[in-house]
N, C-alpha and C positions, 0 to 999 in steps of 0.2 A: 303588415309590412310598411304601408304608407305612413302610419304613425311613427314607426321606428325611423324611417327615412327623414320625416319632418323633425323629429327630436334631434337626430344627428345633424341635420341641417341647421337647426337653431344653435346647437353647440358650436358648430363651425363658424356661424356668423358672428357669435360673440368673440371667438378667438381672433377672427379676421379684423373686426372693428377695433380690437385692442391694440393693433399695430405692434405686436410683440417683437422684440429684437431677435427672436428665434424664427421669424418669418421674413420673406422677401417677395418682391414682385417679379412675375415672369410673364412676358407676352408670348402667347402660344401662336400656332399657325392658323388658328381661327380668329386671330387678331383680338383675343381676349386678354385683358390684364388680370392675371390670377395671383392671389396671395398664396404662396406655397411655403412649406417648412424650409428653413435654411439647410437642414440635413435630413431629408426624408428617410425613414427607417422601415416603413411598412408600405411598400409600393404594390399596387395592383396594375397589371398590364392587360389591355383588352385586345391585343393581337400577338399571336405567338411568333410569326415570322418577322414582323416589322418592329416589334417592341421587346418581347421577351428574350429572344435570342441575342439582340444587341445588348440588352441589360446584362445578360449572363456573361457575354464576352467582356464587358466592362468590369466584371467582378461584382455585380449587384444581383442579389437573389430576391426576386419579387415574392410576396406572400401568396399571391393568387394570379392566375392567368387564364385568358381565353385558350382554348385548345381544340382538338379534333377527337372524333371517336372512330376507333377501328371497326372492322366488320364484326368483331367479337364484342363490341361495346366497351372497349378499354380506352380511356382517355390518353392522348399523347400530344406532345408539342411537335408540330410538323417540322422535320429536318433537325430538331434540336440535338438529339443524341449523336447524330453523325457529324454535327458541327461543333458541339460543345461537350458531349459526353453526359449531358444532364437532361432529365425529363421528369414527369410527374412521379415515376416509379422509383427514383433514387434521390429525390429532394423532398423538401417540405412545402413545395409549391402546391396550392390548392387549385383544382380544376373548377372553372367558373361557368363553363358552357361553350357552345359553338356559335351558331348564328344568334341565338337568344341567350344573352348574358343574365345570370340570376342575380338580381340586385340584393336579395336577402343574403346570399352567400358573400357578396362583396361587403355588405355592412357588418356581417358577423366577423370578418377579418380585421375590423377596426383599422382600415388603411389611413395613412396620413397623406398619401398622394395617389391619384389614379391617372394613368397615362393611356389615352385612346388615340384614334386616328380618324380622318374624315370618312373612311369607308364603313365605319362601324355604325350600326343603327341605334344603339343605346343612346338615349337623349342626354345631352351634356348637362342640362339643368337638373335632371334626376340624379345624375352622378355627382354633381356639385353639391347636392344636399347631403351626400354621404361623406365626401372628403374633397379637398381641392383637386380639380380635374383639369388637365391640360391636354390639348389635341396637337399631335405632331404629325405633319404630312410627310410620309415617306417618299412621295413622288417629287418633292421639291429638292433638287440638288443631289439626289442619289444617296448612297450609303454614308459617304463621308459627312455630309451635312446632318443626316439623321443622327449619327453618333455624336457629332459635335453638340447637338441640342440635348441629347440624353446625358452626355458627360457634364454639361452645364447644370442640368437638373440634379444630378447625383454627385457632383464634385469628384468626378473620376477623370479629370483632364490628363493626368500623367499616363494613365492606361490608354486613353484615346490617342495621345501623341505617339505612344509606342506602336499602336496598331497602324496609324497613318504612316509612320516612318517605314514600317515593313512593306506596306502597300506601295509606297512611292518607289522603293527599291525594286519591287516586282515589275512595276510599269516601266521603269528605266531599262530593265533587262529586255523587255519586249520591244521597246523602241530601238535598243541596240541591235537586236536580231533583225528587225525590219529594216533598219539602216537607211531610212529615208525613202525606201521603195514603196510604191503604191500596192497595197494588198487589199483586195475587195473581200468583204465578208457579208453574210446574211445570218440572221437568227430567226427561226420560225418554228411553228408547231402546227400539227393538224388539229382542226377544231370542227367537228360535226360536218364533215364534207367540204370544209373551206380551209384556207391557210391563214393562221393568225400571226400577225407581226406587231411589234412594238417599236417605237422610235429608239428607245434604249431598253433592251430586254434585261431589266433588273441587274443583278451582279455581273452576269456574262456580258451584257451589252455595255455596262459601265466600263469594264476592263477593256473591251475592244475600242470604245470611243476614247478613253483616256490614253491608250497606247497608239492612237492615230491611224487606225484602220479605216478603210473607206467602205461606205454602204451604198447599195443600189438606191436609185432615185425614189422608188416606191417607199422605202423605209425612211430615207432622209427627209422627204417632204412632209412626213407626219409632224404634228406639234410635239414638243419635247415630252409631254406626258401622254401622247396619243398612242392609239393602237387601231388596228383595222383587220377585218376578215376579207380575204381575197378569194376570187373564184379560180378554178383550175387553170383557165387560160392566162391568168396573170402569173402563174408559178415560174415560167421561164425568165421573167423579168427579175426574179430574185436570185438567179444564178450568180455565182461569185467564185473567187479562187478557193474559198473555204465556206461551206454552209454548215451551220450548227443547228441541229434539229433536236429539240428537247422532248424528253419522254417522262411521264409521271412515274416516279420511282417508289412511291409508297404502295402499300398493299401488295398484290400479286402481279402488278404490271411490270413489263420489261420493255427494252428498246424495240423488240419485235412487234409489240402492240402499237407503237408509234408508226412503224413501217406499214402495218396493216391499215392504220388510220390514213396514212399518206396514199395508200392504194385506193382508198375510198374517195380521196380528193381527185386523183388522176391515175387511173390504171397504167402501169408501165412508166410512171413518173421518172424513174432513174435514167431511162434512155434519153429523156429530154433535158437532163441537167448535167452539164459538163463536170460540175463538182462531184457528182455521184459517179460518173463514168471514170473519173481520174482517181477515185478513192479518197476524195477530200470532203465527203459528206460525213460529218462528225456527230454521233449521237451523244447527247449530254443529259444526265439525270436532272430533271426539273427540280428535284429536292435540293440540289446544290446551286442551280443556276438562278433561281428566283428569289433567294433570300438576301435581304439587306444586311449582310453580315461580312465582317472582314475575313472570317474563316472561309466564307463562300467566295469572296473576291480572290483569296489566295488559291483556292481550288481552281477557279476559273482561269486565273493567270497561268497555272500549270497546264491546264487543258489547252489553252491558246498557244502556249510555248511549244508543246508537243505537236500540235496540229500544224503550226507554222514551220516546224522543222521538216515536215514531210512535203512541203510545197517547193518546187523548183522556181526560184525567183530570178528575175533578170539581173545581170551584173550591175553593180553600182558604178557610177562615173566618178573617178577621183580627180 
């Protein structure tokens, strides 16, 4: 395998040094200046949620991707089928592994571009020996920036603009319904006896922040890319007009499992939370809420719109 990677690396170095008109420079989020193809045709993605699904939405079919394994040992792209209709079983995308990515499988696909992200453990220099490799940080600027970067890599800017236009229309509608009134929201999930919060909870948090909703201090004081695990006694400080509680929707889990996990945090938690007492504790599938995808943003905008419709807001002053 090492010989194969070295040989491929040598071939790539020759192409790079030639400064071919078919290549260009791209500065990635690891601050690396990478020579990439003008029009990549064989892309490998090293994260299903943050890279593969956005590529599919932009109309780009990668040749290989990171994925997950079901309890039955079947590979799948998390959330992909419910958001795009595509997965390993109905495309020619090759499964490359989960936590450990198989470098030989990547090399065998003869990629002309590899896209990874900072959370992946596969060494950038090893990947660069196989094909030009760029690292895109999904935590910087949310889904819109992520798509902008991927659209630049793949020359799919018209599709990107279409997706942005739809999203802006959805946010404008939420702002119209909120009508300048302060509406407080929290997004949380149970996590091994604690409550997990993020400053911006992926697609769901992005929609709420873009539409001008207000968060409790415990959430707002986190750094933009931050998250925290809170103890049971801090749970009441997360109360809000609407609380969104996410549950893992793959496998056999349901919203009831999240409620049981909340019971493990604080038995009888619902009686301590006004949002729950008023029926404004909204259970959301994590498979939709955590994806950096415009399809996910649209789903979350619909969830927020429906949830907002059930809240009695104070009258506006005209």
